[in-house]
C-alpha angles and dihedrals in degrees: 000000000000116000091339092304120113111241110224113242092211098062122051113163095202094047094044092049089050091050091048090054092050097260128143104231094133097061097287095316095145091050092057125093114273092253092057092047090054091047092052093046092047091049090050090049093050093049093050111101100177108122095005093128092058090049091051092050089049091053091049090050091049092050092049091048091054091048093049093048091049093051094046091049091053091048091051092049092049092049090049091053091048091051091049093049091048091050092049091049090058098239 
């Protein structure tokens, strides 16, 4: 905790700057093969829970949006067919 605010374990400016310059601040991470670096970073990303609630709400909203668009498209197609059949029947 720094000043009452939780410091995110995923982002450390000093460590990330050291890694970008080829250093080994994260226990020799920069000296490992690229596949291992990606594995460590991916594991760290999966374990990070900061902001996960917002992400979950975003996924729910995206799913609902897709469902709504699908239903409205089907309704529009059905109404178009009804209009075409009414026009061909001469009503």
